[in-house]
N, C-alpha and C positions, 0 to 999 in steps of 0.2 A: 192235412195233418202236418206235413213238412213245413208248409207256410206258417202255420201256427207256432211251430217250434222255433223257426227262424225269427218270427216277430217277437216271441217271448225272450229269446236270447238277446236281441237288440235292445229291448226295453230293460232287461236286466243289466246290460252293459251301460246304458244311459244312467240308470240309477246308481251304479257303482262308480261311475266316472268321477263324481266329486270326491269320493273317498280315495280313489287311486291317484288323482291329479297331484296332491301335495307330495306323495312319495316319489312319483316319477319326475316331478319338477326338481326335487332335491337331488335325485340321482343324476339328472342332467347337469345341474349346476355344479355339484360336488365331485362328480366322477367323469362324465362325458366331456365336458368342456376342458378340464385340466389335461385329460389324456389327449384330446385333440390338439391342444397347445404343445404338448410334448412331442407328438408326431410331427408337427410343423417344425419344431426346433431341431429334431433329429436330422432333417434334410438341409440344414443351414450351415454355412461356414462360420458365422459369428452370431452371437445373441443380439437381437435388435436393441435390447435395453442397454447394451454396452456403448452404443453410439458409433460403432465401427461399421464400415461398409460390409454388406453380407450378400450372399447369393446362394442358390440351391446347389446341393452337391450330394453325392453318394459316398464321399470319402469317410464319413463317420462310420458307416456300416462296413466299408472296405477295411478300415483299421482293425476291426475285430477279426476278420478272416485273414489278414496279412500278418498279424502278430500272434505268435503261439502262446504268449503269456495269458491272453484272455481266455483261450481254450483251456489252458491248464487250470486257471482259477474257476472257470465255469464247471469243469469236471469235479474239482475239489468241493465246490458248493453243492453240487448234486449228491456227491458222496456224503457230505455233511447232512443234507436233508434226509437221506435214506437212513443214516445211523441214528439221528435224533428221532425219526419216526419209529424205528425199531425199538429204541429204548422206551419211548412213550407207550408203545404197545405192551412191552414186557412189564412195565411198572403200572400203567393205567388200567389195563384190562382186568387183572386180578383185583385191583382196588374197586373197580366198578362192579365186579361180581359180588364182592363182599358187601358193598353198599346195597345192591339190589336184592340179593338172595339170602344173606346171612344176618346182617344187622337189622334191628327193628327199633322203633320208637325213638327215644331221645338220643341214643347212641348213634343211630344213623344220621340224625340231624347234626350232631356235633362233628362227626367225621366229614359229612358233606360240607359243613361250614369251613373246615380246614382245607378242603379241596379247592373251594372257590375263593379262599382268602387271598391268594396272589393277585386276583383280579382287582382287589380293593386298594392295591398299592401301585405306585408309579413304577414303570419298567426300569428306569435308572436306579431307583432305590433298591430294587431287587438285585440288580447286577452289582452295585457297589456293596451290597450286603454279602454277596458271595465273595467279593474281593477281600472283605475282612475275614471271611472264614477260610479261604484257600491259601492266603499268602503265608510266607514264613513268619512265624511268631504270631499267627492269627489265632482265631478261636479254635479251629480243629487241631492245629499244632500244639497249642497250649493245653487243651483238654486231654489229648493223648499222652503228652509228657507228664501230666499230673497223675495219670492213672497207671501207666506202664512203669515197670521198675528200671527200664533202660531208656537212654536218650535216643529219640528219633527226630528227623528233620523232614517236615512235610511242607513243600512249597509247590503248589499246583498252579500258581498264578502264571499268566503268560504262556499257557500250554494248550494243546489241543483238547485234553480231557477237561480243562476248565471251561472251554467253550461249549463242549457237550453238556456238562453239568448245568451251566447257566441256561442253555436253550431248552433242555429237558424240563427244568424247573418252570420255565415260562410257558411251555406248551402242553405239558402232560395233563393239565385240567381239561383241555379240549377232548382228549382221548377218554378221560374218565366220564365226562358228561355225555358224550355221544354213545359210548358203550353202555352207560347206566340206563339210558332211555330205552335202548333195544333189549337189554337184559331184563329190565323191569316189565317189559311187555310180554315176556315169555311166560306162559301159563305154568304155574307150579305143578299142575296135574300131569303135564307131559314129563316132567322130571320124576315125579312119583311113579308114573306108569313105567318108565324105563327101569327104575330101580326094582320095581316089583317083578319085572321080567328077567331080572338077574344081571342087568348091565352094571359094569363097574363104573366108578367115578370117571376114570379116563375115557371109557367108551361113551359115557353120557356127554362128556366135554367135547369129544371129537365128532360125534354123530348128531347131537341135539343142540347143545348150548352154543358152540362156535358157529355152526351154520345159521342158526336163527338170529344170532347177534352180529352176523357179518355186515349188514348195512351200517351199523354203528362203527365198526372197525374201519370200513371203507371211508365213511364220512370223516372220522377223526384223523385218518391218515392223510386225506386230502387237505383238511384244515391245518395240519401241521407241516406237511412237506412243502406246500406252496410258499408260505411266508418264510420258512427257515432257509430256503435256497437263496433268498435275497436279503437275509438278515445282515445287519452290520453293527448294531450296538454291542451285543454279546461278544462277537469276535474281536471288535475293536478294543473293548475294555478288558475282557478276560484273557484274550489271546495275545495281545501285544503284537510283536513282529510275526509270531506264528499264526496270528488271526487274520491274515490277509486273504480275503475271499472275494468272490465276484461282487457281492453287495458292498463291501468296503471300498472297492475301486469305484463303483458307481457313486457312492457318497463323496469320495474325494473329487470326482469330476464336478459335482454340484457345489461343494462347500469349499474345498481347498484350491483346486485348479481353476474353478469358475469356467469350466468348459462344458456348459450345459448341452450343446449339440451332441458331443460325444457321449455324455452321460445319458441323455435321452435315447440315443441309438443303442447303447449297451443295455438299457432297461427294456426296450422293446425286443431285443434279441433274447433276453432272458425270458420275457413273457412268451415269446414264440416257442422257445425250447420247452418250457413247462406245459404249454398247451399241447404240443406234439406228444410229449410223454403221457399226458392224461388221455389224449385221443387214442394212442396206441394201447394203453392199459385199460381203456373203457370196456372193450368186449370181455376181458377177463374179469374185471370188477363187476360188470353187469351180471355175469353168470354166478359170481360168488355171492352177490347181494340178492 
């Protein structure tokens, strides 16, 4: 019997191999090879493409540990990731609940379209649109001064709140979509049974809805936290001088300074830190999910 199962699994793998091969080939070419090149560059003194003499070194990694600036920027980026994730939960989870359990028919389709609408536009377009809204004399400033009887001056450009607003706008759809899928899968009869037993809405939320939708919350938080920690476009454009984070420093090493070895080393240190955080949090997240 065991031999038959093993033979069947091997035959199934052979039949599935032609379907899996293009995907794994693409992952190898588009992800594994570039990452391997970056690992190689991170241990070099100079980029081979520059034509200068190069050798292997650990100085690029030692630079991170010897200069406190990189530690400060990394902690600031981790804080930024946590705050953006928290705001995405606060905004995205109620929106996902309304989509999954309150709205029906075409109204749900219309709101769902608005949620995924940011995915249809370029990231730079979204960021510069916020710049037009948040700057002094911009759309928000003009609209409020047209309504209010007194003069106010709103200029959020080049500030930390502007970075938060831009990042939340970019990533909150991930939280809405992941939570929507788990909330949609909750059987309405469970909610009706809880209400028939006298449970309040708050009790239903704490004991039924949130625990059952926790996998969507965990998935959405991971999808948001990981890219936000290394983000550079929103901090660079909306934050100005106050938008200097770990991701912007990495971008500078590749684009402005042309110090690819140091930029690669800083990138892999960030990757290692994020993986350690996810590994430490995985037992708690596994129990929650």
